[in-house]
C-alpha positions as CSV (number, residue, x, y, z in Angstrom):
1,M,22.1,-3.2,155.4
2,K,21.7,-5.6,153.0
3,T,19.7,-9.2,153.5
4,Y,22.0,-12.4,151.9
5,E,20.7,-15.8,151.0
6,T,22.0,-19.3,150.3
7,E,19.9,-22.2,149.2
8,R,18.8,-22.9,152.5
9,L,19.2,-19.7,154.4
10,I,18.1,-16.0,154.7
11,L,20.6,-13.7,156.7
12,K,19.1,-10.4,157.5
13,P,20.4,-7.5,159.9
14,T,19.0,-8.4,163.5
15,D,16.4,-5.7,164.1
16,L,13.7,-5.3,166.9
17,E,11.1,-7.5,165.0
18,D,13.8,-10.1,166.4
19,A,13.4,-9.4,169.9
20,E,11.5,-12.2,171.2
21,F,13.8,-14.6,169.4
22,I,17.0,-12.9,170.7
23,L,15.6,-13.3,174.1
24,Q,14.8,-17.3,173.3
25,L,18.4,-17.4,172.1
26,L,20.3,-15.6,174.7
27,N,18.5,-17.6,177.3
28,S,19.0,-20.9,175.9
29,E,21.5,-23.3,177.9
30,S,23.9,-23.1,175.3
31,F,24.5,-19.9,174.7
32,I,24.7,-18.9,178.4
33,K,27.4,-21.9,178.8
34,Y,29.4,-21.5,175.7
35,I,28.9,-17.5,174.8
36,G,27.8,-16.1,178.1
37,E,25.1,-14.9,180.3
38,R,23.6,-11.4,178.9
39,N,20.7,-11.3,181.7
40,V,18.1,-10.4,179.1
41,R,15.0,-11.6,180.6
42,T,12.1,-9.7,179.4
43,I,11.0,-8.6,175.3
44,E,12.1,-5.1,176.4
45,E,15.3,-6.1,177.5
46,A,15.8,-7.8,174.5
47,E,14.8,-4.7,172.1
48,N,17.4,-2.9,174.5
49,Y,19.7,-5.3,173.9
50,I,19.6,-5.0,170.2
51,R,19.5,-1.5,170.3
52,N,22.4,-1.1,172.4
53,R,24.4,-4.1,171.3
54,C,23.6,-4.7,167.6
55,F,22.5,-1.5,166.1
56,P,25.7,0.6,167.4
57,Q,28.1,-1.8,165.7
58,F,26.1,-1.7,162.7
59,E,26.2,2.2,162.7
60,R,29.7,2.6,163.8
61,L,31.5,-0.1,162.0
62,G,29.1,-1.2,159.1
63,Y,29.2,-4.9,160.3
64,G,27.3,-6.7,163.1
65,S,24.8,-9.3,163.9
66,F,22.6,-11.3,161.4
67,T,19.3,-13.2,162.2
68,V,19.4,-16.3,160.4
69,I,16.1,-17.7,159.2
70,L,15.2,-21.4,157.4
71,K,13.9,-20.6,154.1
72,E,11.9,-23.7,154.3
73,D,9.5,-22.5,157.2
74,S,10.5,-19.0,158.1
75,S,11.8,-20.1,161.6
76,K,14.3,-17.7,163.2
77,M,17.2,-20.1,164.2
78,G,20.4,-18.2,165.0
79,T,22.4,-15.4,164.6
80,C,25.7,-14.9,162.6
81,G,27.9,-11.7,161.9
82,V,31.2,-10.2,162.3
83,Y,31.9,-8.5,165.9
84,A,34.0,-6.1,167.3
85,R,35.1,-7.8,170.6
86,E,36.3,-6.1,173.5
87,N,38.5,-9.0,174.5
88,T,40.0,-8.9,171.0
89,D,41.3,-5.2,171.2
90,N,37.9,-4.8,169.1
91,A,39.8,-6.9,166.2
92,P,36.7,-8.3,164.3
93,D,35.9,-12.1,164.1
94,I,32.9,-13.9,162.9
95,G,30.9,-15.8,165.0
96,F,27.4,-17.7,165.2
97,A,24.7,-19.0,167.9
98,F,22.0,-21.2,166.8
99,L,19.1,-23.0,168.9
100,P,20.0,-26.5,169.7
101,E,17.2,-27.8,167.2
102,Y,19.5,-26.4,164.8
103,Y,22.9,-28.0,165.7
104,G,24.8,-30.4,163.7
105,L,22.8,-29.7,160.1
106,G,25.6,-27.5,158.6
107,Y,23.9,-24.0,158.8
108,G,26.6,-22.4,161.0
109,V,29.0,-23.4,158.3
110,E,26.6,-21.8,155.8
111,A,25.6,-18.4,157.3
112,A,29.4,-18.1,158.2
113,R,30.5,-18.6,154.8
114,V,28.1,-15.8,153.7
115,I,29.4,-13.6,156.3
116,A,33.2,-14.2,155.4
117,D,32.3,-13.3,151.8
118,F,30.3,-10.4,153.3
119,A,33.8,-8.8,155.3
120,R,35.8,-9.7,152.6
121,I,33.8,-8.1,149.9
122,N,33.1,-5.1,152.2
123,F,36.1,-4.6,154.4
124,G,38.8,-6.7,152.9
C-alpha cells in the first residue's frame, strides 16, 4: 500500500510497527466512549488487532486503516481510513480517531480529505 502526505501529515497503512501506538489509541478514554471498547490491553493483543482487523481489509478490499503521523516531529497521532463496518451492511465509510492532544487542530479533516481522494481515485 502507498503512503500519502499533506503539508503537515504522513498517512501510512497501519502495520505491526504501530502496535504500541494502537494500544494507546484504543485505550484512550475518548476512543472507548465514542468508538467502542476493543479489549486490547497488551502489545501482543494490539499486534493481533492489527493482524485480524487491519490487514484483512487491505487484503480483501484494498482499503483500511492508515496511521496518521505528524511530520513536524514524527509523532503517531491517530488513524484514518476507509472501513467496511458490520453495522452498515459493509458499505464503506471514512472514519478517524486521534489522541486527545491532537483534537481541534484540523488534523482529522486534513487526513479525511486524503482518504476521500484515495477512495474516489481507487474505488470510484
